[in-house]
Short mmCIF file of the C-alpha atoms (twelve columns), coordinates in Angstrom:
data_MODEL
# 
_entry.id   MODEL 
# 
loop_
_atom_site.group_PDB 
_atom_site.id 
_atom_site.type_symbol 
_atom_site.label_atom_id 
_atom_site.label_alt_id 
_atom_site.label_comp_id 
_atom_site.label_asym_id 
_atom_site.label_seq_id 
_atom_site.Cartn_x 
_atom_site.Cartn_y 
_atom_site.Cartn_z 
_atom_site.pdbx_PDB_model_num 
ATOM 1  C CA . MET A 1  -14.822 9.784   -0.204  1 
ATOM 2  C CA . LYS A 2  -13.513 13.184  0.114   1 
ATOM 3  C CA . GLY A 3  -16.566 15.021  -1.493  1 
ATOM 4  C CA . ASP A 4  -20.005 13.620  -2.321  1 
ATOM 5  C CA . ALA A 5  -21.747 11.565  -5.141  1 
ATOM 6  C CA . ASN A 6  -21.686 14.501  -7.501  1 
ATOM 7  C CA . ASP A 7  -18.073 15.657  -6.846  1 
ATOM 8  C CA . PRO A 8  -16.311 12.529  -5.363  1 
ATOM 9  C CA . LYS A 9  -13.005 13.891  -5.209  1 
ATOM 10 C CA . ALA A 10 -14.172 17.419  -4.252  1 
ATOM 11 C CA . LEU A 11 -12.288 18.721  -7.348  1 
ATOM 12 C CA . ILE A 12 -15.051 21.278  -8.250  1 
ATOM 13 C CA . ARG A 13 -15.499 22.615  -4.798  1 
ATOM 14 C CA . GLU A 14 -11.656 23.083  -4.404  1 
ATOM 15 C CA . ALA A 15 -11.431 24.760  -7.715  1 
ATOM 16 C CA . TYR A 16 -13.454 27.558  -6.397  1 
ATOM 17 C CA . ARG A 17 -11.236 27.901  -3.485  1 
ATOM 18 C CA . ILE A 18 -8.029  28.479  -5.459  1 
ATOM 19 C CA . ASP A 19 -7.240  32.066  -5.787  1 
ATOM 20 C CA . GLY A 20 -6.189  33.273  -9.117  1 
ATOM 21 C CA . ILE A 21 -7.065  29.968  -10.929 1 
ATOM 22 C CA . THR A 22 -7.366  30.348  -14.626 1 
ATOM 23 C CA . GLU A 23 -10.075 29.136  -17.132 1 
ATOM 24 C CA . ALA A 24 -7.539  26.715  -18.500 1 
ATOM 25 C CA . GLU A 25 -6.873  25.318  -15.122 1 
ATOM 26 C CA . CYS A 26 -10.492 24.961  -14.477 1 
ATOM 27 C CA . ARG A 27 -10.948 22.945  -17.826 1 
ATOM 28 C CA . SER A 28 -8.342  20.549  -16.704 1 
ATOM 29 C CA . ILE A 29 -10.069 20.217  -13.214 1 
ATOM 30 C CA . PHE A 30 -13.367 19.683  -15.002 1 
ATOM 31 C CA . MET A 31 -11.903 16.737  -17.141 1 
ATOM 32 C CA . ASP A 32 -10.352 15.150  -14.085 1 
ATOM 33 C CA . TRP A 33 -13.744 15.449  -12.464 1 
ATOM 34 C CA . ALA A 34 -15.687 14.010  -15.367 1 
ATOM 35 C CA . LEU A 35 -13.362 11.072  -15.507 1 
ATOM 36 C CA . SER A 36 -13.548 10.417  -11.732 1 
ATOM 37 C CA . LEU A 37 -17.451 10.056  -11.749 1 
ATOM 38 C CA . PRO A 38 -18.691 6.541   -10.680 1 
ATOM 39 C CA . ASP A 39 -19.909 4.134   -13.149 1 
ATOM 40 C CA . GLY A 40 -23.461 4.896   -14.259 1 
ATOM 41 C CA . VAL A 41 -23.128 8.605   -13.286 1 
ATOM 42 C CA . GLU A 42 -23.472 10.952  -16.266 1 
ATOM 43 C CA . ALA A 43 -21.657 14.440  -16.199 1 
ATOM 44 C CA . ARG A 44 -24.728 15.927  -18.100 1 
ATOM 45 C CA . ASP A 45 -26.942 14.887  -15.235 1 
ATOM 46 C CA . VAL A 46 -24.752 16.112  -12.484 1 
ATOM 47 C CA . ILE A 47 -23.526 19.478  -13.896 1 
ATOM 48 C CA . PRO A 48 -26.727 21.470  -13.128 1 
ATOM 49 C CA . GLU A 49 -26.539 20.531  -9.485  1 
ATOM 50 C CA . LEU A 50 -22.899 21.572  -9.343  1 
ATOM 51 C CA . ALA A 51 -23.806 24.835  -11.116 1 
ATOM 52 C CA . ARG A 52 -26.624 25.644  -8.608  1 
ATOM 53 C CA . ARG A 53 -24.318 24.646  -5.647  1 
ATOM 54 C CA . HIS A 54 -21.341 26.811  -6.738  1 
ATOM 55 C CA . ALA A 55 -21.825 28.807  -9.945  1 
ATOM 56 C CA . GLU A 56 -24.873 30.865  -8.430  1 
ATOM 57 C CA . ALA A 57 -22.778 31.994  -5.534  1 
ATOM 58 C CA . ASP A 58 -19.874 33.049  -7.883  1 
ATOM 59 C CA . PRO A 59 -21.031 33.661  -11.386 1 
ATOM 60 C CA . ASP A 60 -17.654 35.273  -12.537 1 
ATOM 61 C CA . HIS A 61 -15.448 32.578  -11.402 1 
ATOM 62 C CA . PRO A 62 -13.703 30.610  -14.285 1 
ATOM 63 C CA . MET A 63 -15.068 27.395  -13.099 1 
ATOM 64 C CA . SER A 64 -18.748 28.854  -13.326 1 
ATOM 65 C CA . LEU A 65 -17.913 29.517  -17.019 1 
ATOM 66 C CA . VAL A 66 -16.675 25.995  -17.475 1 
ATOM 67 C CA . LEU A 67 -19.935 24.602  -15.720 1 
ATOM 68 C CA . ARG A 68 -22.049 26.476  -17.983 1 
ATOM 69 C CA . GLU A 69 -20.237 25.459  -21.043 1 
ATOM 70 C CA . GLY A 70 -20.384 21.867  -19.823 1 
ATOM 71 C CA . ALA A 71 -24.078 22.031  -19.326 1 
ATOM 72 C CA . ALA A 72 -24.713 23.642  -22.768 1 
ATOM 73 C CA . THR A 73 -22.665 21.044  -24.556 1 
ATOM 74 C CA . ALA A 74 -23.211 17.816  -22.744 1 
ATOM 75 C CA . ARG A 75 -24.706 15.032  -24.965 1 
ATOM 76 C CA . PRO A 76 -26.033 11.767  -24.365 1 
ATOM 77 C CA . PRO A 77 -23.382 9.035   -24.710 1 
ATOM 78 C CA . ALA A 78 -22.985 7.878   -28.395 1 
ATOM 79 C CA . ARG A 79 -23.131 4.255   -29.403 1 
ATOM 80 C CA . ARG A 80 -19.986 2.420   -28.695 1 
ATOM 81 C CA . GLY A 81 -18.102 1.166   -31.523 1 
ATOM 82 C CA . GLY A 82 -16.617 -2.354  -31.940 1 
ATOM 83 C CA . TRP A 83 -18.194 -5.447  -30.438 1 
ATOM 84 C CA . ARG A 84 -19.832 -3.560  -27.593 1 
ATOM 85 C CA . GLY A 85 -21.762 -1.476  -30.015 1 
ATOM 86 C CA . ARG A 86 -23.051 -4.731  -31.935 1 
ATOM 87 C CA . ARG A 87 -24.076 -6.639  -28.928 1 
ATOM 88 C CA . GLY A 88 -27.793 -7.236  -28.544 1 
ATOM 89 C CA . ARG A 89 -29.685 -6.578  -25.339 1 
ATOM 90 C CA . SER A 90 -29.596 -10.318 -24.612 1 
ATOM 91 C CA . GLY A 91 -25.716 -10.081 -24.701 1 
ATOM 92 C CA . GLU A 92 -25.386 -11.766 -28.046 1 
ATOM 93 C CA . ASP A 93 -22.997 -10.104 -30.771 1 
ATOM 94 C CA . GLY A 94 -25.759 -9.515  -33.225 1 
ATOM 95 C CA . ARG A 95 -24.304 -11.850 -35.957 1 
# 
């Protein structure tokens, strides 16, 4: 693991090191970061820690804006559609 449990590929950390990075590039990196989180780790739970770690030291960086927006708009996962959403707790399909 290049990074840590909150930033497994160190994508967020590296974004702060790129001179002249744009907000659009930060959004793309953020999406890649969110998709690379291990199973069971929710972005909405991790974003505040990443913001404390990076955004407080560099509040004007484009990634800081993306992290703040991510924290403000993160929602709990919605019910899954299809058969996964209909399965009961016992693993039955609910029919």
